[in-house]
C-alpha positions in Angstrom: -21.3 -2.8 -13.3 -20.7 -0.4 -10.4 -17.6 0.0 -8.3 -17.0 1.4 -4.9 -13.4 2.1 -3.6 -12.8 2.4 0.2 -10.4 5.4 0.7 -8.3 5.0 3.9 -7.0 8.2 5.4 -4.6 9.1 8.1 -4.6 12.7 9.3 -5.3 15.1 6.5 -4.5 12.9 3.6 -5.7 9.8 1.8 -3.4 6.8 1.7 -1.4 6.4 -1.5 -2.4 2.8 -1.9 -6.1 3.8 -1.8 -5.6 6.5 -4.4 -3.8 4.0 -6.7 -6.7 1.6 -6.5 -9.2 4.5 -7.2 -7.4 5.8 -10.2 -7.1 2.2 -11.7 -10.8 1.5 -11.0 -11.7 4.8 -12.6 -9.7 3.9 -15.7 -11.9 0.8 -16.1 -15.2 2.4 -15.0 -15.6 6.2 -15.2 -18.6 6.0 -12.9 -16.5 4.6 -10.0 -17.5 5.8 -6.6 -15.4 6.3 -3.5 -16.2 6.3 0.2 -14.4 8.2 3.0 -15.3 7.2 6.6 -14.2 9.1 9.7 -14.7 12.3 11.7 -14.0 15.7 10.1 -13.3 14.1 6.7 -15.5 16.2 4.4 -12.5 18.1 3.2 -11.0 15.0 1.6 -13.7 14.8 -1.1 -11.8 17.1 -3.5 -8.7 14.8 -3.4 -10.9 11.8 -4.2 -12.4 13.6 -7.2 -8.9 14.5 -8.4 -8.1 10.8 -8.7 -11.2 9.7 -10.6 -14.1 9.4 -8.2 -17.3 10.3 -10.0 -19.2 10.3 -6.7 -17.8 10.6 -3.2 -19.7 9.2 -0.3 -18.8 10.9 3.0 -19.6 9.1 6.3 -18.7 11.8 8.9 -19.4 11.1 12.5 -17.6 11.6 15.8 -18.1 7.9 16.5 -15.9 7.1 13.5 -12.9 9.1 14.7 -10.9 6.1 15.9 -9.7 3.8 13.0 -11.6 0.8 14.2 -12.8 -1.8 11.6 -16.2 -2.8 12.8 -17.9 0.6 12.6 -16.6 0.9 9.0 -18.0 -2.4 8.1 -21.4 -1.2 9.3 -21.2 1.9 7.0 -19.9 -0.1 4.0 -22.6 -2.9 4.4 -25.4 -0.3 4.4 -23.9 1.5 1.4 -23.5 -1.7 -0.7 -27.1 -2.7 0.2 -28.6 0.6 -0.6 -26.7 1.2 -3.9 -26.1 -2.4 -5.1 -22.4 -2.0 -5.9 -21.0 -4.9 -8.0 -17.4 -4.4 -6.8 -15.9 -3.1 -3.6 -12.1 -2.5 -3.7 -9.5 -1.8 -1.0 -5.9 -0.8 -1.0 -4.2 -3.3 1.3 -3.3 -2.3 4.8 -3.8 -3.7 8.3 -7.0 -1.7 8.7 -8.3 -2.4 5.2 -7.7 -6.1 5.5 -9.7 -6.3 8.7 -12.5 -4.4 7.1 -12.6 -6.4 3.9 -12.6 -9.7 5.7 -15.4 -8.7 8.1 -17.4 -7.1 5.2 -17.1 -10.4 3.2 -18.5 -12.3 6.2 -21.3 -9.8 6.7 -22.4 -9.8 3.1 -21.7 -13.5 2.5 -19.5 -12.3 -0.4 -16.3 -13.6 -2.0 -13.0 -11.8 -1.2 -9.9 -12.1 -3.4 -6.8 -10.7 -1.7 -3.3 -9.8 -2.6 -4.3 -8.7 -6.0 -1.6 -7.1 -8.2 -3.9 -6.3 -11.1 -7.6 -5.8 -12.0 -9.3 -5.7 -15.4 -12.6 -6.2 -17.1 -13.6 -9.3 -19.1 -17.1 -9.4 -20.5 -18.1 -6.6 -18.3 -17.1 -8.4 -15.1 -14.2 -7.7 -12.8 -11.2 -10.1 -13.0 -8.2 -10.0 -10.7 -4.6 -11.0 -11.0 -2.5 -12.3 -8.1 0.7 -14.2 -7.6 0.9 -17.9 -6.6 3.5 -20.5 -5.7 5.7 -18.1 -3.9 5.3 -15.3 -6.5 6.7 -17.5 -9.3 3.5 -17.4 -11.4 0.6 -15.0 -12.0 -2.9 -16.3 -12.1 -6.3 -14.8 -13.0 -8.9 -14.9 -10.3 -12.7 -14.3 -10.5 -15.7 -14.3 -8.3 -18.8 -16.5 -8.4 -21.3 -13.9 -7.2 -21.8 -10.2 -6.4 -20.7 -8.1 -4.7 -17.1 -8.9 -5.6 -14.6 -7.8 -2.9 -11.0 -7.2 -3.7 -8.0 -6.3 -1.6 -5.2 -4.9 -3.8 -1.5 -5.3 -2.8 0.0 -2.0 -1.8 2.1 -0.4 -4.5 0.4 -2.3 -7.3 -1.0 0.9 -8.9 0.5 4.4 -8.9 -2.0 7.1 -8.2 -2.8 8.9 -11.5 -4.8 12.2 -11.5 -7.9 11.9 -13.7 -10.3 14.7 -12.8 -13.9 13.5 -12.2 -17.2 15.1 -11.1 -16.6 14.2 -7.5 -20.3 14.7 -6.6 -20.4 14.6 -2.8 -23.1 12.7 -1.0 -23.2 12.7 2.8 -24.6 9.4 4.1 -26.2 8.5 7.4 -24.2 6.5 9.9 -26.0 3.7 11.6 -23.8 1.6 13.9 -24.7 -1.8 15.3 -24.6 -2.1 19.1 -21.7 -4.5 19.1 -19.7 -2.1 16.9 -19.6 0.5 19.6 -18.2 -1.9 22.3 -14.5 -1.5 21.3 -12.8 1.7 22.3 -9.4 2.9 21.2 -7.5 3.7 24.4 -4.3 5.0 22.8 -2.9 5.3 19.3 0.9 5.4 19.2 3.0 6.5 16.2 6.6 5.6 15.6 8.9 8.6 15.5 9.6 9.4 11.9 11.6 12.3 10.3 11.0 11.4 6.6 8.4 9.6 4.4 7.2 6.1 5.3 8.5 3.3 3.1 5.0 2.9 1.5 5.0 6.6 0.5 8.6 7.2 -0.4 9.6 7.4 -4.1 13.2 6.3 -3.2 14.1 3.5 -0.8 17.5 2.5 0.4 17.2 -1.0 1.8 19.6 -3.0 4.0 20.0 -6.7 4.6 22.3 -8.7 6.9 25.1 -7.9 4.6 25.2 -4.4 6.1 27.0 -6.0 9.0 25.7 -4.2 12.1 22.9 -1.9 13.2 25.4 1.0 13.5 26.3 0.6 9.8 22.7 1.5 8.8 23.8 5.1 9.4 25.5 4.9 6.0 22.1 3.9 4.4 20.3 6.7 6.4 22.8 9.3 5.0 22.2 8.1 1.4 18.4 8.1 1.9 18.5 11.5 3.4 20.5 12.9 0.5 18.1 11.4 -2.0 15.0 12.5 -0.1 14.0 8.9 0.5 13.5 6.4 3.3 15.4 3.4 4.7 13.9 -0.1 4.4 15.1 -3.5 5.7 14.7 -7.2 5.4 13.2 -9.7 7.9 16.6 -10.9 9.0 17.6 -7.4 10.0 14.4 -6.9 11.9 14.6 -10.3 13.6 18.1 -9.4 14.7 16.8 -6.2 16.3 18.9 -4.0 14.0 16.1 -1.9 12.6 12.3 -1.4 13.3 9.6 -3.7 12.0 7.8 -0.9 10.3 10.7 -0.7 7.8 10.5 -4.4 6.8 9.9 -5.2 3.2 8.8 -8.7 2.1 6.3 -11.5 2.4 5.9 -10.9 6.2 6.5 -7.2 6.0 5.3 -4.5 3.6 5.0 -4.4 -0.2 6.5 -1.3 -1.8 6.8 0.0 -5.3 9.1 3.1 -5.3 10.6 4.7 -8.4 14.1 3.7 -7.2 15.0 0.8 -4.8 18.6 0.5 -3.7 19.3 -2.8 -2.2 22.4 -3.0 0.0 23.8 -6.3 1.3 20.5 -8.1 0.4 20.9 -11.6 -1.0 17.5 -11.6 -2.9 15.5 -14.4 -1.1 12.0 -14.9 -2.6 10.5 -13.7 0.6 12.1 -10.3 0.1 11.6 -10.2 -3.6 7.8 -10.4 -3.4 7.7 -7.2 -1.4 9.8 -5.0 -3.7 9.8 -6.5 -7.2 7.3 -3.9 -8.5 9.9 -1.1 -8.0 10.4 0.8 -11.2 14.2 0.7 -11.0 16.2 -1.8 -8.8 19.9 -1.1 -8.0 21.7 -3.8 -6.0 25.0 -3.6 -4.2 26.5 -6.8 -3.0 30.0 -8.4 -2.7 28.7 -11.7 -4.0 28.7 -11.6 -7.8 26.3 -14.6 -7.7 23.7 -13.0 -5.4 20.2 -13.9 -6.4 19.1 -10.3 -6.3 21.1 -9.5 -9.3 18.8 -11.7 -11.4 16.0 -9.2 -11.1 18.0 -6.0 -10.7 18.2 -3.2 -13.4 21.7 -2.3 -12.2 24.1 -4.6 -10.4 27.0 -3.3 -8.4 29.5 -5.9 -7.3 31.5 -4.4 -4.4 31.6 -3.6 -0.7 28.6 -1.5 0.2 30.7 0.3 2.8 32.8 1.7 0.0 30.0 2.2 -2.5 27.3 3.8 -0.4 29.4 6.7 1.1 30.7 7.5 -2.4 27.1 7.6 -3.7 26.1 9.9 -0.9 29.0 12.2 -1.6 28.1 12.2 -5.3 24.5 13.0 -4.7 25.5 15.9 -2.3 27.9 17.2 -4.9 25.3 17.1 -7.7 22.7 18.8 -5.5 25.3 21.6 -4.7 
């Protein structure tokens, strides 16, 4: 068995979700390889080695500067064909999902997505994913190689496991049709703290917060804790907070060390996006709120009383 992990990067760092998949794969197979595709990315090889890549393939070419999927599919297809990888794994993101789906079509290969676990059985890769609205977990497999897997963001915490990290630069051969799309502009939302996927602490607000102005209380607490603010779909649909902060089935999946849910009822659509958090603290006036059923700490009270007091306590403890 041989495994290749696609490492997605933005700027000068590899995405946390990708590193989590790499370190998990390396724990199953010490000979796991990684591939980094882009322009000016050679310096990222050391980071890949630090998280378990025995071999790091670098596809460095000016034509790969824009984060477009089709050119990356070309590189991956050539790499799989030349090295015969049994498994190709991705940390889920918009870009990785595009690449994985297109690569599966190119290779006529099977793709299992939304995986929350991977393991080996009889020397073959087996995945775990949720079903029936995240009420059950099922094992999934593949009928042929290569096996392509898209792992839910936050499923694996990056764990340093130093490996050889032998670097191999690979030739980039792009199909004519892959060069037709051009990125005209790439916009980034203004952000002063960590993204919700990267933050170790999230303070999340639901409709129970009451108004968009009241999110200032959550922002103050998140700032004091060094975390980020997240939201529910109802909040985003109401225009109270930006979409990039939405957690849930139609938003992002997160797994911070601490998740503080404020005024969130606990609908299954939100639960699926945050249930992997290490510690869940919920604040709600409704003692029967569904979110309390899967919270580690339940606070029954008015969040507008509780949250400012928490912020003051954190500031006091920090001095």
